[in-house]
N, C-alpha and C positions, 0 to 999 in steps of 0.2 A: 320586516322586524328585521332581516339579515344587512337591512338599506340602511340600515339607521344604527348600526355599530355591533348591533347580536347577531353576525353571520355562527361567529360559532358554536352558540346555541342551537341552531336554528338550521347546519347546516346537515346532520344524520337524519333529520325530520322531513325537511324538502326533497333529498332525495333519495328516502322511500315515496315517500307519493311522488313524485315521475316515474318513477319505474310501476306505479300501478297509474297513469294518466294516460289517456291517449291524444295523438300531438306534440309538437313541438315545444311551445312554451312551458310546460312543468319544468321540462330538462334542462331548457336555457335559464328560465330563474333558478333553480337546482348548484345549477353550475357557476352562473353568478355567485351563489350561497357561497360554495366551497371556493370560487378564488379571491372573493375578500376576507374568508376565513384566514384564507393562506397570505394574505396579503403578495402573491405571488404578481406584480407588473405583465407578465408573461400569459402567467392563466386571466389574467384580468381581461389583458386583450382577446382571448380566442373566445371568451365569456360575450364579450363585444359585441362581436364577430356569430354567436352561436344567437345572440339578443336580438341583431340587426336580419338574420338572414325568417326569425319569425316576423319580423317589422313590430318587436318594443324598441321604437327608438329611443325613447325615453331611457329605458333600462341599456341601449347598449353607451347612451352615453354616459348614463351613473360607471358604467364597467370601464370604461375608457379618462372618465375621470379619476378613479380610483386610480389604475394603472401610473396616468403626472404622478399622483401624490408619490405611488409609490417610487417608481425614476426620481425623484423627485430627494424620497428620503437617502435613494441610494449613489447620490451626487451622478444618475444618468439625465445632463440637462435638455442635448439634444435629443433624447427619446422623452423624457418630461415633458417638451415640447410639445414634440408631432405626437402624442396621445390627447395632451391638452387643449391641441387644433382639429381634432378628430371629434372629441365629447363634444366642442362646440357646436361642429356644424348639426348633432342632432337634435339642439331642444331649436332652434330656428325654425324643424320642421313641427316642431309638435309646440308653436305657438307660444313660444318666450316659454315653458313651464322652467319652473324652480324648484329645484327642491336639494335638502341638507347636502345628499354627495357632491350636486352639479356647482355648491358655493367655493369647494374647491380649486375648481379650473380658473378663478378669479386670479390666482398669483399669479399667472403666467404675463414676462414681461411683454408687453407691448413694444407693437415697431416705435422708431422716430421717424417723426417728418422723413426727415433724410434718408435712416435706412427703407420707410416703406419708397421713400421715389424712388431712388437708387433700382429697390428688388422690384418691380415694377418694368424701370427698362429694363434691368437683364433678363427678365420673366418670357419679356417680348422678343429677347434673340439678340440684344446690345451689346457687342463687349465692350469689357470692361474699360477699356482703353476709347473709346466710340463716348460710353457714358461719361468715361472722367476727361473729354473733350467737350465733351453737351455740357459740363456740370462745371467746369473750370475748378478741377480737382486733378488729380495726382490718381496714378492707376490706384498705388499702393491704398489710399485711401477709399475709391474703391470699392477694392477688396475688401477695405475693414469693413466697411457698413454690410458688404455683403454677409463674408463671416460673421456677423452680428447679427446679421439677421436670418441666417441658414438656422444658425443655434437656437435664438427663437422660434422660430417656425419649425425646430426638428426636420428640415428636409439636409440633403446633399446638394442636388443638383439643379441645374438651370431647371431642370425636366420636372422635377418634384418642386420649385418653388412658381415654375407656369399653373399647377397645377391646382395648387397650396392656395395662390392664388388667383382663381378661378381666367385666368391670363387662357391664351395658345401658344401653345407647346414649342416653343425655340428649335431650331432645324440647327443640330450640329454640325457646327464648321470649326474646320481646327483652326488654333489661334495659336500662327506664327513664329508669334514673339516669344512663349513657351515652349511647342511641341506638343501641345494637348487640346485638347475639346472642350470646344468652348461651351455645353453643359455640362460640365463640369466642377469647383468652384470656385468661375472666378474670370481667370484670362487676366 
C-alpha cells in the first residue's frame, strides 16, 4: 500500500510492526514508507540504502526512483539524475522487474550519441583538448557536451563519470591550460 501512494496511511502501522519483528527487512520497509510519506529525497535515499543493505534491491530502486522524482519537483536536476541512475541499476539485477514507482525513472533524459561519445572518451581519461582534436571540435564544444552529460547523469567529476559509465577511472593529471585537475569538470 505504501508503494502505491498510501504511505501516509500505513507508516505508523508499519513502524509499529517493524519494532516487533526480528531482522532488518521490516524496519527497512517501515523506513521506506515513512520516507515516501514525507516525500523527502534525502530520507528516500537513506531508505534506499537500508533496503539495499538487506538485499531488497527492488525496494531500493523504488526508493531511489521516488527520490529522483522529489529532486525533479525541487528543480534539482543533477541530484534527480544521480538518483534516477542509481534506481536504474537495481531492476537489471531483478530480471527487468517493473513496478508503478519505477516507471517514473524513465523520464530522465538520455544522453545524445555525441554526449555519450565524448563522455566515454573523457571517462577513459582523455583531456578535453585531446577529445576536441580527435573529433574535430572546439574544446568549448567538448566541455559543453560534457557539462550536459554530467547534468543528465548526476555526476560532477570524471571519476564519477567513469564509475557511472563503468569504465576504468581516469588518473588525475593537471590541465596545464586551465591550471586544474582533469578529473573535475572538463578541462
